[in-house]
PATI-350053 format. One record per residue (C-alpha): x, y, z; residue in one letter; residue number from 1. Coordinates in Angstrom, 3 decimals. Example, Ala and Ser with C-alpha at 12.3 -4.5 7.8 and 13.67 -1.06 7.14 Angstrom:
BEGIN
         px         py         pz   rest    nr
     12.300     -4.500      7.800      a     1
     13.670     -1.060      7.140      s     2
END
This chain:
BEGIN
         px         py         pz   rest    nr
     -8.619     83.670     -8.067      m     1
     -8.914     85.048     -4.522      s     2
     -9.214     88.736     -3.700      d     3
     -5.742     88.676     -2.125      e     4
     -4.091     88.034     -5.503      i     5
     -6.532     90.157     -7.461      k     6
     -5.623     93.149     -5.273      d     7
     -1.903     92.601     -5.863      g     8
     -1.214     91.650     -2.258      m     9
      0.659     88.450     -3.076      r    10
      4.262     88.142     -1.981      d    11
      5.819     85.393     -4.049      t    12
      6.540     82.533     -1.613      p    13
      9.959     80.964     -1.537      e    14
      9.960     77.796     -3.637      a    15
     12.372     75.199     -4.941      q    16
     11.871     72.814     -7.854      v    17
     13.302     69.290     -7.745      k    18
     13.530     67.039    -10.811      d    19
     12.192     63.599     -9.866      l    20
     12.857     62.012    -13.253      g    21
     10.313     60.415    -15.603      n    22
      8.872     63.845    -16.441      s    23
      7.917     64.618    -12.835      e    24
      8.940     67.507    -10.620      i    25
      8.351     68.422     -6.982      e    26
      7.796     72.025     -5.965      i    27
      8.548     72.783     -2.308      s    28
      7.149     76.097     -1.127      a    29
      6.489     78.093      2.010      e    30
      3.883     80.834      2.232      i    31
      4.726     83.484      4.887      p    32
      2.602     83.465      8.049      a    33
      1.124     86.927      7.435      e    34
      0.182     86.021      3.886      k    35
     -1.299     82.686      4.954      f    36
     -3.342     84.361      7.708      e    37
     -4.837     86.777      5.136      s    38
     -6.947     83.885      3.808      y    39
     -8.801     83.419      7.129      r    40
    -11.354     86.164      6.502      k    41
    -12.447     84.734      3.137      g    42
    -12.702     81.176      4.465      v    43
    -14.812     82.228      7.457      l    44
    -17.060     84.312      5.207      k    45
    -17.637     81.346      2.894      k    46
    -18.363     78.974      5.778      l    47
    -20.714     81.515      7.367      g    48
    -22.786     81.813      4.202      e    49
    -23.792     78.141      4.343      s    50
    -23.513     77.205      8.028      a    51
    -26.635     76.690     10.127      e    52
    -26.217     77.848     13.710      v    53
    -29.244     78.297     16.016      p    54
    -29.776     81.954     16.873      g    55
    -27.866     83.324     13.887      f    56
    -28.751     84.084     10.288      r    57
    -26.571     82.702      7.500      k    58
    -23.907     85.248      6.642      g    59
    -24.183     86.895     10.085      h    60
    -22.443     84.326     12.266      i    61
    -19.549     85.676     14.412      p    62
    -16.105     84.334     13.518      d    63
    -15.503     82.846     16.965      n    64
    -18.779     80.886     16.700      v    65
    -17.737     79.507     13.304      l    66
    -14.346     78.451     14.664      v    67
    -16.071     76.733     17.570      q    68
    -18.478     74.948     15.214      k    69
    -15.980     73.783     12.574      f    70
    -12.758     73.675     14.586      g    71
     -9.493     75.510     14.005      e    72
     -8.059     72.590     12.047      n    73
    -10.831     72.751      9.430      t    74
    -10.354     76.509      9.090      i    75
     -6.597     76.117      8.599      l    76
     -6.892     73.423      5.942      y    77
     -9.529     75.422      4.042      d    78
     -7.160     78.399      4.178      m    79
     -4.347     76.168      2.909      a    80
     -6.470     74.857      0.041      s    81
     -7.336     78.388     -1.108      t    82
     -3.763     79.647     -0.713      a    83
     -2.303     76.755     -2.716      i    84
     -4.983     77.124     -5.416      e    85
     -3.745     80.710     -5.797      d    86
     -0.023     80.035     -5.567      f    87
      0.436     76.962     -7.734      y    88
     -0.964     78.219    -11.105      p    89
      0.857     81.544    -10.668      a    90
      4.158     79.806     -9.888      f    91
      3.843     77.466    -12.867      v    92
      3.041     80.394    -15.169      l    93
      5.794     82.670    -13.823      d    94
      8.417     79.929    -14.190      n    95
      7.182     78.668    -17.604      t    96
      6.736     75.126    -16.291      i    97
      4.884     72.887    -18.779      e    98
      2.789     71.225    -16.073      a    99
      0.296     68.515    -16.960      l   100
     -2.777     67.578    -14.937      g   101
     -3.433     68.422    -11.316      r   102
     -0.592     68.222     -8.799      p   103
     -0.391     65.928     -5.778      e   104
     -0.314     68.275     -2.787      i   105
      1.283     67.356      0.548      t   106
      1.101     69.879      3.392      i   107
      4.275     69.608      5.468      t   108
      3.689     72.374      8.036      k   109
      0.473     74.080      9.093      i   110
     -0.398     75.931     12.303      a   111
     -2.074     79.170     13.303      k   112
      0.312     82.093     13.195      g   113
      2.942     80.106     11.261      n   114
      4.001     79.861      7.611      p   115
      2.279     77.256      5.428      l   116
      4.730     74.738      3.958      a   117
      3.760     72.254      1.277      f   118
      5.013     70.168     -1.632      k   119
      3.381     69.877     -5.045      a   120
      4.315     66.875     -7.181      k   121
      3.298     67.263    -10.807      t   122
      3.921     65.885    -14.264      a   123
      5.609     67.982    -16.934      v   124
      5.600     67.598    -20.694      m   125
      7.816     64.606    -21.576      p   126
     10.460     64.890    -24.270      t   127
      9.269     62.914    -27.293      f   128
      8.687     63.232    -31.014      e   129
      5.230     63.273    -32.517      l   130
      4.649     61.152    -35.624      p   131
      3.169     62.688    -38.766      d   132
     -0.077     63.457    -36.943      y   133
     -1.458     65.481    -39.832      k   134
     -1.265     62.558    -42.277      a   135
     -2.659     60.143    -39.688      l   136
     -5.567     62.473    -38.933      a   137
     -6.405     62.865    -42.614      v   138
     -6.253     59.084    -43.093      r   139
     -8.674     58.382    -40.252      e   140
    -11.018     61.334    -40.720      m   141
    -11.250     61.501    -44.498      k   142
    -13.629     58.540    -44.885      h   143
    -17.001     59.873    -45.980      e   144
    -20.090     58.300    -44.474      e   145
    -23.642     59.394    -45.157      v   146
    -25.598     59.961    -41.974      v   147
    -29.379     59.828    -42.145      a   148
    -32.307     58.872    -39.937      a   149
    -34.449     56.102    -41.420      e   150
    -38.236     56.169    -41.072      d   151
    -38.085     52.868    -39.166      a   152
    -35.775     54.457    -36.576      e   153
    -38.211     57.316    -36.108      v   154
    -41.179     54.972    -35.629      e   155
    -39.249     52.766    -33.181      n   156
    -38.287     55.847    -31.156      t   157
    -41.889     57.026    -31.089      i   158
    -42.970     53.592    -29.886      l   159
    -40.429     53.730    -27.031      e   160
    -41.613     57.223    -26.074      i   161
    -45.219     56.047    -25.880      r   162
    -44.218     52.979    -23.820      k   163
    -42.208     55.130    -21.399      n   164
    -45.091     57.573    -21.086      w   165
    -47.501     54.748    -20.225      a   166
    -45.071     53.350    -17.635      a   167
    -44.613     56.792    -16.071      a   168
    -48.364     57.314    -15.811      m   169
    -48.746     53.874    -14.235      k   170
    -46.141     54.722    -11.574      r   171
    -47.872     58.024    -10.945      k   172
    -51.203     56.260    -10.437      d   173
    -49.575     53.794     -8.032      a   174
    -48.033     56.639     -6.023      d   175
    -51.387     58.418     -5.890      t   176
    -53.155     55.288     -4.649      e   177
    -50.433     54.714     -2.051      s   178
    -50.698     58.288     -0.805      a   179
    -54.467     57.932     -0.507      g   180
    -54.421     54.740      1.560      e   181
    -56.426     55.072      4.765      g   182
    -58.641     57.859      3.442      s   183
    -62.340     57.404      2.775      a   184
    -63.044     56.058     -0.754      p   185
    -65.076     58.060     -3.235      i   186
    -68.409     56.324     -3.893      l   187
    -70.556     56.293     -6.992      d   188
    -74.360     56.698     -7.021      a   189
    -74.856     53.045     -6.025      s   190
    -72.453     53.330     -3.071      g   191
    -69.587     51.388     -4.646      k   192
    -65.995     52.777     -4.538      p   193
    -64.798     54.464     -7.713      i   194
    -61.421     53.117     -8.970      t   195
    -59.388     54.508    -11.855      s   196
    -58.749     52.272    -14.829      a   197
    -55.197     50.882    -15.089      p   198
    -53.019     52.716    -17.607      r   199
    -51.409     49.763    -19.278      d   200
    -52.264     51.019    -22.734      e   201
    -49.970     53.345    -24.618      m   202
    -51.286     56.855    -25.319      p   203
    -52.607     57.505    -28.786      e   204
    -50.191     59.308    -31.080      l   205
    -52.064     62.523    -31.815      n   206
    -51.486     66.281    -31.756      d   207
    -52.478     66.645    -28.081      d   208
    -50.012     63.960    -27.010      f   209
    -46.998     65.420    -28.852      v   210
    -47.798     68.920    -27.557      k   211
    -47.461     67.504    -24.032      n   212
    -43.975     66.277    -24.935      l   213
    -42.587     69.677    -25.908      g   214
    -42.683     72.495    -28.428      d   215
    -44.367     70.633    -31.282      f   216
    -47.188     71.940    -33.477      k   217
    -48.583     68.562    -34.438      d   218
    -47.595     64.951    -35.134      v   219
    -45.981     65.857    -38.466      a   220
    -43.839     68.519    -36.796      d   221
    -42.920     66.056    -34.034      f   222
    -41.827     63.412    -36.559      r   223
    -39.757     65.933    -38.521      m   224
    -37.913     67.258    -35.445      k   225
    -37.420     63.768    -34.047      l   226
    -35.891     62.647    -37.336      k   227
    -33.501     65.597    -37.294      e   228
    -32.535     64.871    -33.669      n   229
    -31.770     61.233    -34.517      i   230
    -29.667     62.309    -37.483      r   231
    -27.800     64.880    -35.367      a   232
    -27.118     62.295    -32.662      e   233
    -25.757     59.815    -35.213      k   234
    -23.622     62.536    -36.745      e   235
    -22.184     63.428    -33.332      a   236
    -21.341     59.771    -32.672      k   237
    -19.646     59.473    -36.065      l   238
    -17.650     62.632    -35.383      k   239
    -16.507     61.279    -32.008      e   240
    -15.643     57.923    -33.608      k   241
    -13.437     59.628    -36.200      k   242
    -11.759     61.756    -33.549      r   243
    -10.932     58.719    -31.428      m   244
     -9.688     56.808    -34.478      a   245
     -7.349     59.689    -35.320      a   246
     -5.952     60.127    -31.814      v   247
     -5.559     56.354    -31.381      n   248
     -3.647     56.139    -34.663      a   249
     -1.347     58.931    -33.486      i   250
     -0.932     57.274    -30.071      a   251
      0.056     53.953    -31.676      e   252
      2.934     55.690    -33.454      k   253
      3.993     57.698    -30.393      t   254
      6.558     56.384    -27.934      k   255
      6.780     58.137    -24.576      l   256
      7.176     57.349    -20.880      a   257
      4.051     58.310    -18.959      l   258
      4.547     60.223    -15.691      p   259
      3.036     58.062    -12.934      r   260
      1.598     61.081    -11.139      v   261
     -0.419     61.887    -14.274      l   262
     -1.781     58.339    -14.521      v   263
     -2.651     58.306    -10.809      e   264
     -4.437     61.622    -11.203      g   265
     -6.454     60.222    -14.096      e   266
     -7.339     57.148    -12.037      l   267
     -8.520     59.344     -9.168      s   268
    -10.740     61.319    -11.549      r   269
    -12.210     58.104    -12.957      m   270
    -12.976     56.764     -9.480      v   271
    -14.425     60.090     -8.357      s   272
    -16.700     60.263    -11.415      q   273
    -17.803     56.661    -10.897      f   274
    -18.668     57.381     -7.258      k   275
    -20.680     60.409     -8.353      h   276
    -22.579     58.381    -10.965      n   277
    -23.384     55.712     -8.363      l   278
    -24.699     58.341     -5.957      s   279
    -27.046     59.693     -8.644      l   280
    -28.542     56.195     -8.871      m   281
    -28.906     55.955     -5.099      g   282
    -25.955     53.588     -4.619      h   283
    -22.634     53.833     -2.787      t   284
    -19.140     52.945     -3.890      f   285
    -18.723     50.833     -0.766      e   286
    -21.828     48.861     -1.697      g   287
    -20.494     48.384     -5.217      y   288
    -17.162     47.066     -3.875      l   289
    -19.006     44.652     -1.596      a   290
    -21.102     43.400     -4.512      q   291
    -18.110     42.718     -6.795      i   292
    -15.965     41.542     -3.837      k   293
    -13.033     43.785     -4.639      k   294
    -11.115     46.556     -2.885      t   295
    -10.705     50.067     -4.254      e   296
     -7.042     49.314     -4.979      d   297
     -8.094     46.302     -7.065      e   298
    -10.604     48.421     -8.991      v   299
     -7.953     51.058     -9.651      r   300
     -5.542     48.361    -10.836      a   301
     -8.163     47.099    -13.287      g   302
     -8.686     50.600    -14.657      w   303
     -4.989     51.444    -15.002      t   304
     -4.755     50.686    -18.731      k   305
     -7.673     52.995    -19.460      d   306
     -6.107     55.697    -17.289      a   307
     -2.798     55.325    -19.128      e   308
     -4.570     55.643    -22.487      a   309
     -6.359     58.786    -21.332      r   310
     -3.139     60.292    -19.972      a   311
     -1.298     59.544    -23.217      k   312
     -4.107     61.074    -25.267      t   313
     -3.985     64.257    -23.195      q   314
     -0.211     64.561    -23.576      i   315
     -0.505     64.127    -27.353      i   316
     -3.266     66.738    -27.655      l   317
     -1.253     69.181    -25.528      d   318
      1.835     68.573    -27.661      k   319
     -0.091     69.201    -30.895      i   320
     -1.585     72.373    -29.411      a   321
      1.911     73.648    -28.637      r   322
      3.255     72.620    -32.051      a   323
      0.429     74.421    -33.881      e   324
      0.215     77.395    -31.486      n   325
     -3.399     76.526    -30.693      i   326
     -4.683     78.631    -27.811      t   327
     -8.044     79.521    -26.309      v   328
     -9.191     83.147    -26.708      p   329
     -9.634     84.848    -23.351      e   330
    -13.272     85.789    -24.004      d   331
    -14.190     82.161    -24.761      e   332
    -12.338     80.977    -21.683      l   333
    -14.015     83.501    -19.393      k   334
    -17.456     82.583    -20.755      a   335
    -16.827     78.882    -20.107      e   336
    -15.510     79.576    -16.595      v   337
    -18.662     81.563    -15.828      r   338
    -20.804     78.607    -16.892      k   339
    -18.826     76.268    -14.646      i   340
    -18.941     78.653    -11.681      m   341
    -22.700     79.131    -12.130      d   342
    -23.170     75.353    -12.007      y   343
    -20.523     74.706     -9.317      y   344
    -20.396     77.915     -7.241      p   345
    -18.219     76.242     -4.593      e   346
    -15.502     75.269     -7.092      a   347
    -12.196     77.186     -6.862      p   348
    -12.045     79.594     -9.787      e   349
     -8.475     78.674    -10.736      e   350
     -9.421     74.990    -10.920      r   351
    -12.471     75.836    -13.035      a   352
    -10.271     77.913    -15.325      r   353
     -7.721     75.117    -15.765      a   354
    -10.477     72.603    -16.506      y   355
    -12.226     74.917    -18.984      a   356
     -8.985     75.743    -20.769      e   357
     -8.155     72.056    -21.185      g   358
    -11.590     71.195    -22.584      i   359
    -11.677     74.139    -25.005      l   360
     -8.085     73.590    -26.152      r   361
     -8.747     69.910    -26.857      n   362
    -11.800     70.865    -28.910      e   363
     -9.751     73.323    -30.952      k   364
     -7.065     70.680    -31.586      v   365
     -9.704     68.271    -32.889      f   366
    -11.229     71.022    -35.042      e   367
     -7.768     71.708    -36.474      f   368
     -7.257     68.022    -37.322      l   369
    -10.745     67.841    -38.861      e   370
    -10.000     70.886    -41.010      s   371
     -7.056     69.018    -42.537      l   372
     -9.409     66.272    -43.686      a   373
    -12.296     68.533    -44.597      g   374
    -13.935     67.220    -41.425      g   375
    -16.509     69.988    -41.216      e   376
    -18.478     68.338    -43.987      d   377
    -17.760     64.708    -43.105      v   378
    -20.936     62.771    -42.337      g   379
    -23.304     65.218    -43.957      r   380
    -25.644     63.683    -46.580      p   381
END
């Protein structure tokens, strides 16, 4: 939350709430000009800490230089983003609105020295009845399955590790040779160039090799820890499988109308995550669309069913949390927010808090359902 609200400087903006039907509302608000202008200093400070301007050190760039570099329009919209991030959660909390997901924001008036006017369209908790979710959870989670790592799985994993190591060393050798092209070769006593032997062979499985892989005493220790890791991974997959089976069983028995704004928000998150994953692999979303010969709208249409399922799952988990008075302790929430802010320092704190609270609350709902079925011990040999 920004310093303006932390210091108690917020004047509650005038706002009206309009019922749009289908569990959607629209909040129309106007933030006074003086209040809106109070965000300028923080925005300029943040921009100045990362901007590169010849002749000035980061964090010591005059405000007028920053405005000239980024433009007044950019400054205003960054101010608007911060102001709305502060206002919206506070308004929802103060008016006990059961909002779901992130709102669709539309700025309707923005100019220097003027009030900021905007609309926030958001989903609210639909009116519906949950089925007997406790019985359904017990039915799906009660099945006992023994999870263990077989010796063959351990040996196959070791084989893959050795293969990957050999391939990595081969690439490293190729890069070294490429970097050394054009330089004088090293000659042996007879005057012939010395070349390194190709590393096509897998490294021998011995104590020295496993010590290079991590904190392992010897091969026996490596095998033991690898076996435990495989078992833990299989146990985690089984746990997730049971959780999804339980929530799917509950969803099948639940009838509700999904707010479109919630589904669209889920679709946007899916597309955004997909774009991020492509970028990590050195690809672009535009290139992907060209390859599959589809538009973004067509991709979104193809993902709509998945987005609807995700939205329905989230509504159900939220409803169970409310029914069972499941909340997230403040100390846990603050710790999780700190982790997120350390990893994403540019993220708005209120958004990080909302995300962290949703993740932790969902986990506690699943833990509650597992406790009904004795889920803490399910999967253990």
